[in-house]
C-alpha positions as CSV (number, residue, x, y, z in Angstrom):
1,M,83.2,100.7,89.2
2,E,83.2,97.2,86.4
3,A,83.2,100.1,83.9
4,N,86.8,101.9,84.9
5,I,88.3,98.9,86.3
6,E,90.8,99.6,83.1
7,S,91.7,103.0,83.8
8,L,92.0,102.7,87.4
9,H,94.7,100.0,86.6
10,K,96.2,102.8,84.8
11,I,95.5,105.6,86.7
12,Y,97.2,102.6,90.1
13,N,100.9,101.5,88.3
14,S,101.9,105.3,87.0
15,Y,101.4,105.9,90.8
16,C,103.1,103.1,92.5
17,T,106.8,103.2,92.9
18,G,110.0,100.8,92.4
19,N,109.7,97.5,91.2
20,N,107.1,95.9,94.1
21,K,104.6,98.5,92.0
22,F,102.2,99.7,95.4
23,M,101.2,102.7,95.3
24,T,102.7,104.9,99.0
25,F,101.2,107.0,100.9
26,E,103.1,109.7,99.5
27,N,101.6,108.4,96.2
28,V,97.9,108.5,97.3
29,R,98.2,112.8,98.5
30,K,100.0,113.5,95.5
31,L,97.4,112.5,93.6
32,I,94.5,113.1,95.6
33,C,95.6,116.3,96.9
34,D,98.1,117.5,94.5
35,E,96.5,116.4,91.1
36,T,92.7,116.6,90.7
37,G,91.7,119.9,92.4
38,Y,89.9,117.1,94.6
39,G,90.3,119.5,97.8
40,M,90.8,117.3,100.1
41,N,93.3,118.1,103.3
42,E,95.6,115.9,104.2
43,K,94.6,114.7,107.9
44,D,91.4,114.0,105.9
45,L,93.2,112.1,103.1
46,T,95.4,110.0,106.1
47,F,91.9,108.6,107.9
48,I,90.7,107.5,104.7
49,Y,94.0,106.0,103.7
50,G,94.2,104.0,106.6
51,M,90.6,102.3,106.5
52,S,91.5,101.2,104.0
53,K,93.5,98.7,104.5
54,Q,93.2,95.4,105.4
55,T,93.5,93.5,108.4
56,V,96.6,92.6,109.4
57,P,97.3,89.2,110.8
58,N,100.5,89.6,112.2
59,E,101.2,93.7,112.6
60,N,104.9,93.1,114.9
61,E,106.4,91.1,112.2
62,M,104.1,92.5,109.5
63,S,104.3,96.7,109.9
64,R,105.6,97.0,106.1
65,V,102.6,96.4,105.2
66,Y,101.1,100.1,106.5
67,E,103.5,101.5,104.1
68,Y,101.9,100.6,100.6
69,L,98.6,100.1,98.8
70,T,97.7,97.2,96.8
71,F,95.2,97.7,93.8
72,V,92.8,96.3,95.5
73,E,92.9,98.9,98.9
74,F,93.3,101.4,96.3
75,L,89.8,101.0,95.1
76,E,88.6,101.4,98.4
77,L,90.3,104.3,99.3
78,V,88.8,106.0,95.6
79,G,85.4,104.6,96.7
80,R,85.3,106.4,100.2
81,C,86.8,109.7,98.3
82,A,84.0,109.8,96.4
83,H,81.4,109.4,99.1
């Protein structure tokens, strides 16, 4: 993955929305289901998205972090899609 880290950063940044520079589930769905031709259905993608998320220490106060992916979580998602 190190050999492709720059390309992965470019992909991640091109799908980020807003000033926060995070990928939302909709951005991930667009990338994986619509634009890559990978052939993954939305149900499987939802599972992979959820499993790619890091642990949230205080879910009651920080529930919004489930709405976007950080770059590290994006790398986890790519690895899970490749498997």
